[in-house]
N, C-alpha and C positions, 0 to 999 in steps of 0.2 A: 178677508181683511188683510191689510198691508202689515208686514212684519214689524215695521217701525211703529205703527199705531199700536199694535199689541204690546210692544216693549214700553211705550210711553204710558199706556193704561196700566200695565203691570207695576211700573215704578210709582205711579200715583197711588195705586191701591196699597202698595207696600208702605207708603208714607202715611196715608190717611186711615187705614184700618187700625193700626195700633193707637193712633191719636184718638180715633172715635171710641175705641174700647176704654181708654182712660177717661174720655169725656162723659161716657155713659155713667161712670161711677163718681160723678162730680158731687157738688154740694146738694143737699136736700132742697126741694122746692120751698119757696117762701109764699106766704099768703098775700093776696092782693089788698092794697090799701086804697080805699075809695074816698072821694070827696063827698061831703054831706050834700046831697042833691036838694035839700030844702034851702040851702044857703046859696048854691051856685049851680049853674047849668053846664059848667065846663066839664068835659069828659076826656081828660088827657090820656087815659088808657085805651080809648076806643081806637080801632085801626081796621085795616082791610082784612088782615089775617090774625087769628088768635095766636099769640106768642107767649112764651114763658115770661114770668115776671123777673126772674133772676137766673143768670147763667154763670157757671163756674169759669175760671180762666181757661181751662182746657177745652171747654165747649166753645168758648169764643175763638180760641185758636183754630179749632176744626172748621168753624164757620168761615173764618177769614181765609184759610187755605183754600177751601172749596170755592169761595167767591173769587179769589185771585186766579185760580186755575180756570174758572168759568169765564172770567174777564179776558184772559189770554186767548181762550178758544173763540169767544165772540169777536174779539178784535182781529184775529187771524181770518176767520170766516168773512168778516166785513171787508177786510183788505182784499181778499181774493175776489169777492163779489164785485166790489167797486172797480177793481182792475179789469175784470172781464167786461163790466158794463161800459167802461171808458174805451177799451181796446178789444172789441170782440174778434177782430181779424188781425191779430198782431203780426202774423207771418207775412201778410200781403204788403204791409207798409214799411217793413224793415229795410233799413238802408245799411247794407254791408259796406263798411268803409275801407276794407283792405284794397288799396290801390285807387280809391275814389277821390273826389275833390274835397270831401268834407274834412275839415281840420278843426280840432279842438286843442289849441296849444296849451291850455292850462291843465289838461289831462294827459296829453301825449308826451312821451319822453323817449329816450333812446331804447329802453327796454320795456316800454308800455305803449299800447296803441288801442284805439277804439275798434271793436269788432262789429258791434251792432248799435245803431242809434235809431230810436223810435221817437219822432217828434211829438210834442204834446198835441192832443186833439183839439183843445180850446173849444169844445162843442158847447152849444147852448144848454144841453142837458146838464153839464157840469155847473154852469151858473145857477140853474134852477135848483139842483141838488144842494149847492152851497148856500143859496138863499134860504131854502126851506130849513136846512139844518141850523143856520144862524138864527132864524126866527124861533126854532124849537129850543135852542140854547138859551136865548133871551127869555122865553116863556118859563122854562124850568128855573132859571136864575131868579126871576121875579116871584115865582111860587115859593122857592126856597127862602127868599128874603121875607116874603109875606108870612110864611110859617114861623120864621124866627121872631118877627116883630109882634106876632099875635100871642096873647097871654096864655101860657101853659098848654100850648098845642105843639108838641114836637114829634108826633107819631109819624109824620110823613116826610121828615128830613131825609131819610135814606132813599125813598123813592124819588124825591126831587133831585137829590145830589146824583143818584145813579143816572137819571134822565139827562141832567146837565152834562155830566162827564162823558156819557156815551154820545151825546150830540156833538160835543167838542172833538171826540175821537173820530166820529164820522166826518166832521168838517175837515180835519187833518187828512184823513184818508181820501176824501173827495178831491181835495186840492192836489194831493200826490198823483191820483189816478188821472185827472183830466188836464192838469196844468203844469206838470213836471215832465221833462223828457226822460225816457228810460234808456240808459246807456249800459252796454256790456263792454268791459275792458279786459284785455288779455295782457299778461305781464310775464316776461321771461325772467326766471329766477335761477340762480346758480346754487346748487346744493353742494356743500363741502363736507 
């Protein structure tokens, strides 16, 4: 395992373990309140996974931290995956611009120049990926709105919001991978 990975995991554990210890000693559980089924068929507490009815603030904090770290990891993995999918052979199409005719005047200056320039692939696969992710985003947004407008059914908000935001993140990464040029710039700096 890479030394940097071990360091990152160690820092995360150093933060999360004390938080989790405090969260375990949180508020006592509360009892479930149910709707009288003889009056209504609505089951607002039904869900995909059994969850506690009440969480202490420290337990919510741990869950939010874990979710944020997970989101960063998923986004980084997705970015690398999409970048490799869009540019599987990056080295073969690289244009080294030292002494070549490529000029980008809005980037280049006296002490700054373009070293590598990879033009966008503009492949059909990128349009297909973006179209699919756009449709997925619209679907999750419609499900989220439908869940909001339906009486007393809010148990799937998190799933629909997660799907919508991850689809939007995928859409952004897909655009970056297939339709944006990748530019490496070198800059001369004076240290005083």
